[in-house]
N, C-alpha and C positions, 0 to 999 in steps of 0.2 A: 505494500498500499504505498503510496506516496501523498503526501499533504502538503498544498502550495499557500503560500501567504506571501501576497501583495505588497505593494508599499511605494511611495512617492506619490501619488496624486494630490489635485488640488487645484485651486482657483488662480489662473495665472492672464493674461491680456493677451489678445494677437501678437503673433512674433516673437513670444517668450519659448524659454524651452524649458522642460522637467525629464527627470530621470526615472523612470520606473522600474523596480525590483520585484525580482519573485524568486523566496526561497524556500527549499524543499525540506521536509523534515521526513521521519522514517526513511525506507528506502531510496536510497539517492535516486535521480533520476540521471544518471550519469550512460544511462544504458538507451535513451531514446532521445526522440524529438522534442524541443519545445516551443510553443507558441503562444503568440497574444494574439488575441482577437478583442473586440469592442462591442459594446451592443448601448445603443442611442434611445431613448424615450420612444416609444410607439415604433422601434425598429426590431431587424433581426441580427443575431448575434453575427459579426462579419469578423471573417482574417483579417489582419493588420501585417504580421509579421511570423518568421518561423526559422530554429535555427537548429542543423543539422548535431548531433551527439559530440562530435567532435568541434563542433563551430566552426568548420571548414566550409559548409553551405550555407549562406543565408538569403531567404524568397521574403520578398513583398508586397503587398498591395499595391495598386497603381496610384491609389490616393494618396500613399506615403511615402513614396520611393523619393529617394534625395533629403528627406527629411528627417526621416525616423533610418537608427539603427539599432539593432538587436546581436545582441554578443551573452557570452555566457562562461561561468569560471566555472568546471565542474568540481572544482576543489572544493570552491567554499557552497558547491547546491546550488548557485544565482544564476538566475538570467535577469539582463538587463533590459529596457528599454528607452533608450534615449530620442527622445521627440523635441526635433527642432523646430522654428518658425512655424508656431502651431497657429491653426487657426480655429475660426468657431466652431467649424465642421465637424473639428477633430472632439467637440463634448462628448464623451460616453462615459461608460462604466469600463473600466479596462480590465478582462482577464487575461491571465496566466495559465497553460497549459501543457499537460505532459501526455507523451504515448511513447507507445515501445517504436523502435526501428525507426522509419525514413521519416524525413519531413512528410507534413500532407497541408491542407490547404481549409480542409472541411470541418467544422465543427463535429461531426459524429465521428471523426478517426481519434479524437484525444480521447484517452482514459481517463485524467483525472484535473479537477478544475479548482482553479482558488476560488478566494470568496468577492473578489473583485474590488475595484481601485477606482474613484471618481474624479475623474477631470474633466473642468471646465474652463472653457477657454471665452471670453468676455472678447468685445468687437470694440 
């Protein structure tokens, strides 16, 4: 079993930056991919970014490409999401998720989920 806890969310202005962190407890998640997803009010949860087990491969949603960076520190059981040039449309609850094996973009492919952290970007 893997437990995931997100942190780092908050209220910022458009153009600001935030760094989200996801820390795993229980069995380390170093054996699989980790992803970040987000869900805005009234919308479905959507893919943001994912990183492979060794950190060598990363993939992003088109909407965040060039602004967000995902990274992982397996020794610390931690994955980060650096978010720059934030926009009001980035406002959502951000979730960390873990899975066995390769990276994936679908919500249903992930086995473990955190409780989420709120990111609010004002214009």
